[in-house]
MARMINU-226523 format. One line per 4 residues: number of its first residue (from 1); their letters; for each residue x, z, y of C-alpha. Coordinates in steps of 0.001 Angstrom, whole numbers, plus 500000, padded with zeros to 6 digits. Layout:
REM MARMINU-226523
NUM> a> X,Z,Y ~ ...;
//
This chain:
REM MARMINU-226523
1> mvla> 499996,500018,499916 ~ 502756,501051,502344 ~ 504694,497702,501631 ~ 501547,495607,502151;
5> vfas> 500641,497193,505420 ~ 504263,496912,506708 ~ 504543,493232,505660 ~ 501290,492160,507215;
9> cigl> 501724,494215,510479 ~ 505326,493451,511343 ~ 504609,489825,512244 ~ 501927,490966,514725;
13> ygcg> 504089,493464,516424 ~ 506901,490989,516738 ~ 504757,488334,518405 ~ 502739,490768,520436;
17> ngdr> 505731,492313,522087 ~ 508061,489314,522382 ~ 506109,486102,522824 ~ 505777,485600,526597;
21> ddkk> 504324,482047,526331 ~ 500926,483207,525155 ~ 499732,486443,526836 ~ 496171,486189,525577;
25> viat> 495491,489433,523818 ~ 492651,489744,521244 ~ 492969,493465,520815 ~ 495588,496371,521243;
29> vsnr> 496301,499322,518982 ~ 498068,502006,520748 ~ 500744,500162,522741 ~ 500801,497173,520276;
33> aitv> 499174,493908,521105 ~ 497541,491429,518822 ~ 497796,488169,520641 ~ 495974,484878,519719;
37> kafk> 499237,483366,518592 ~ 500046,486274,516351 ~ 496622,486474,514875 ~ 496407,482793,514185;
41> arid> 499982,482844,512759 ~ 498801,485641,510389 ~ 495845,483533,509121 ~ 498088,480520,508640;
45> rlpa> 500285,482503,506341 ~ 497402,483070,503998 ~ 496710,480779,500889 ~ 494356,477813,501984;
49> yyqr> 491499,479096,500044 ~ 491701,482596,501778 ~ 492055,480834,505087 ~ 488659,479428,504671;
53> ivrs> 487068,482833,503692 ~ 488858,484502,506746 ~ 487658,481757,509207 ~ 484065,482183,508011;
57> nlkr> 484244,486019,509169 ~ 486981,486284,511772 ~ 485554,489694,513117 ~ 485893,491251,509620;
61> ylde> 489436,490014,509293 ~ 490339,491472,512872 ~ 488831,494801,511903 ~ 490950,494758,508660;
65> time> 494035,493940,510901 ~ 493380,496788,513297 ~ 492892,499209,510370 ~ 496182,498166,508848;
69> mlly> 497879,498486,512293 ~ 496404,501988,512654 ~ 497544,503000,509265 ~ 501054,501647,509995;
73> edal> 501153,503466,513277 ~ 500139,506760,511744 ~ 502662,506332,508837 ~ 505436,505675,511410;
77> rkgl> 504278,508814,513440 ~ 504578,510888,510289 ~ 508018,509612,509566 ~ 507151,507930,506182;
81> dkdk> 509507,505051,507143 ~ 512336,507649,506483 ~ 510910,508722,503180 ~ 513401,508015,500272;
85> evke> 510851,506462,498098 ~ 509491,504156,500710 ~ 513111,503163,501536 ~ 513842,502434,497943;
89> ilie> 510521,500282,497659 ~ 511406,498334,500837 ~ 514803,497561,499492 ~ 513323,496269,496147;
93> arkk> 510693,494323,498208 ~ 513390,492681,500247 ~ 515417,491792,497244 ~ 512310,490065,495739;
97> ilvs> 511433,488351,498914 ~ 515043,486985,499221 ~ 515089,485948,495397 ~ 511736,484159,495842;
101> klva> 512911,482213,498865 ~ 516175,481167,497138 ~ 514239,479979,493929 ~ 511760,478213,496075;
105> gevd> 514528,476310,497792 ~ 516822,475648,494732 ~ 514195,475152,492083 ~ 510631,474631,493265;
109> ekak> 511350,472068,496092 ~ 513659,470239,493769 ~ 511119,469928,490776 ~ 509019,467360,492306;
113> vsee> 508072,464744,489679 ~ 507817,460943,490292 ~ 504959,458764,489565 ~ 507460,456704,487253;
117> dmlk> 508279,459731,485303 ~ 504663,460562,484908 ~ 503712,457112,483755 ~ 506515,457012,481269;
121> yyge> 505621,460352,479866 ~ 501915,459067,479534 ~ 503055,456084,477656 ~ 505126,458018,475247;
125> hkde> 502665,460868,474579 ~ 499241,458992,474685 ~ 498191,460749,471450 ~ 498411,464287,473291;
129> fktp> 495632,463165,475754 ~ 492695,462652,473433 ~ 489079,463796,474269 ~ 487293,465326,471169;
133> emwr> 483865,464340,470120 ~ 481281,466301,472046 ~ 477579,467016,471844 ~ 475011,468327,474373;
137> ashi> 471990,470228,473334 ~ 469023,472224,474663 ~ 467303,475009,472809 ~ 464369,477478,473126;
141> lvts> 465185,480940,471996 ~ 462451,483359,470974 ~ 462259,486634,469021 ~ 459624,485781,466349;
145> esea> 459027,482807,463987 ~ 455228,482816,464794 ~ 456219,482216,468527 ~ 458626,479543,467604;
149> ksia> 455962,477758,465451 ~ 453504,477968,468307 ~ 456063,476293,470716 ~ 456884,473664,467969;
153> dels> 453184,472891,467907 ~ 453040,472361,471740 ~ 456113,470165,471519 ~ 454383,467966,468771;
157> kgad> 451600,467537,471226 ~ 453773,466163,473895 ~ 454709,469102,475970 ~ 457963,468920,477887;
161> fgdl> 460929,470682,476150 ~ 462491,471949,479500 ~ 459229,473235,480698 ~ 458684,475254,477638;
165> akky> 462242,476485,477590 ~ 461748,477773,481132 ~ 458446,479393,480020 ~ 459271,481048,476745;
169> sida> 463023,481058,476171 ~ 464660,484560,476363 ~ 468231,482859,476448 ~ 470156,482626,479670;
173> tasr> 469812,478885,479668 ~ 466116,479217,480309 ~ 466403,478530,483941 ~ 468201,475307,483118;
177> ggdi> 465482,474138,480770 ~ 467517,475350,477753 ~ 470430,473162,478470 ~ 473696,474601,476911;
181> gffr> 475817,471800,478210 ~ 478460,469870,476260 ~ 480275,471570,473408 ~ 482846,470482,470831;
185> agql> 483293,471456,467123 ~ 483875,475128,466589 ~ 482548,476330,469953 ~ 479099,477602,468724;
189> vpef> 477697,479697,466050 ~ 478220,477697,462876 ~ 474564,477413,461783 ~ 473472,476389,465230;
193> ekac> 476307,473853,465511 ~ 475323,472478,462059 ~ 471841,471990,462972 ~ 472779,470203,466091;
197> lkln> 475055,467676,464288 ~ 472185,466677,462078 ~ 470161,465375,465019 ~ 470110,462087,466760;
201> igqt> 470101,462086,470508 ~ 466472,462898,471825 ~ 465427,464443,468470 ~ 464145,468087,468041;
205> gdil> 465091,469852,464926 ~ 463258,472348,462667 ~ 463066,476114,463601 ~ 466440,477720,462998;
209> htqf> 466947,481460,462503 ~ 470227,483029,463555 ~ 471528,486574,464484 ~ 470064,485834,468067;
213> gyhi> 466515,484941,467103 ~ 464552,481929,466401 ~ 465833,478517,467866 ~ 464185,475216,468558;
217> iklt> 467022,472702,469255 ~ 467030,469369,470820 ~ 470193,467075,470957 ~ 470189,465412,474364;
221> dkrd> 473516,463647,474479 ~ 476769,462840,472641 ~ 480163,461607,473565 ~ 482631,459924,471057;
225> aggq> 486076,460842,470756 ~ 488548,458929,472963 ~ 491764,458884,474908 ~ 492052,460114,478415;
229> syde> 493150,457479,481131 ~ 496352,458012,483127 ~ 494237,459106,486040 ~ 492456,461667,483980;
233> arra> 495560,462978,482566 ~ 497782,462730,485618 ~ 497321,466352,486717 ~ 498302,467870,483374;
237> iege> 501255,465502,483118 ~ 502602,466475,486491 ~ 502224,470290,485750 ~ 503976,469867,482284;
241> lsrk> 506861,468036,483728 ~ 507259,470085,486793 ~ 507275,473179,484497 ~ 510002,471683,482358;
245> kkav> 512089,470503,485363 ~ 511820,473972,486947 ~ 513078,475731,483816 ~ 516179,473302,483584;
249> lfde> 516970,473764,487343 ~ 516483,477462,486994 ~ 518854,477722,484032 ~ 521455,475491,485873;
253> mvnk> 521142,477739,488854 ~ 521795,480962,486944 ~ 524734,479438,485045 ~ 526252,478300,488153;
257> lksl> 525860,481789,489774 ~ 527425,483403,486601 ~ 530507,481206,487068 ~ 530462,481957,490811;
261> ysvn> 529981,485828,490671 ~ 531658,487777,487877 ~ 529400,489251,485298 ~ 530445,491834,482797;
265> inks> 528299,493886,480370 ~ 529825,497040,478967 ~ 528493,496434,475376 ~ 529048,500001,473904;
269> tfes> 527408,501638,476999 ~ 524435,499279,476766 ~ 524007,499746,473054 ~ 524132,503542,473458;
273> fete> 521463,503387,476256 ~ 519356,500948,474215 ~ 519342,503269,471136 ~ 518346,506235,473407;
277> ektk> 515520,504356,474915 ~ 514085,503000,471650 ~ 514243,506490,470276 ~ 512243,507821,473091;
281> dgii> 509460,505194,472433 ~ 509491,505651,468582 ~ 510829,502333,467910 ~ 513820,503842,466191;
285> k> 512987,507056,464112;
//
């Protein structure tokens, strides 16, 4: 908590006291100013998704910012910045931030994948980008066989399946007219899935009893198995190649650093420590 408050507030304090180009002040906390420029910069540092949420309720975010500044101000007044534990946390946080920045520059920014590499990968691994055979069904779920028979009788007289599902089904899919969406083999209760696969598109099956109750099932669509196009597979390919490239670049960076800075592990000391720790956790008895 202390670290989060410190990290989020420090930027506001810096801009509030030092930026003479923009003196428009949104709010002040004690003798600290929140300028328009500082507040905007704070929002811009958030992930894109959260930026949209914040911009839809800026007053709430301002209140949260003020709350953090109040807490930070009081923590400083009480001397918590001089607390040994806090200092250790800040040292570790600084270390992680610097390491993250280093990796971003030496690995992440260099791991961009070219279109040519992605096309080549797609051509060599087409079998990996198959879409399985899928089915789509709707069902009406009730608690008794007699009720299921009554509904089946209404269907045989021309009643609309979706309307009856909304009226009678106790399943969560009732509001969607019983539609459970597309599924592939192995995703549903075996007996329910088996009943679906016997049907043709548009056909309604016999009453089925499962652990959930009595079902009336209608198969509404089917997709044959097939291969994904490059455009469909592109995002997955990019992620996979980027991941592999990052792993290689990271290993290369670490090996380079090992040769640049001396590393020496005292084997006997480590083994003694390892045995002691494993004994504590009951790994070694």
